[in-house]
C-alpha angles and dihedrals in degrees: 000000000000121000124189121230109278120242086214121092091214125031119179128181110202145150113270120243138201091273090060098063096095091049090049092051091048090049092048091049089051087051094044090233136109119271115262114258136210119011107008135187120207136198108220118191121188090343098313131099110240101167139015140188130198117227099216100051108010090242110164136195126188139175106264091202093059135063095260105144092099093046089056088051090049092048092050092050092050092047091053091045087053089051090239092126129040 
């Protein structure tokens, strides 16, 4: 997998917590999709969530106004490495 250099200074992949629900709803609204449910991994750049993936079904949401394609690839790879997706 080839990933382009990130324009963000800090990129963190982490499990979403209860405090992330509002950010996930906002992100889903920006992407015109439903929020991811269940166990969710997020890509956080410079302190803000820009993409997320649901463990159970691989449903993703991402900020359409940011360069998030590589973030989604990283989230998919991490979810697969964790055994979340088949």
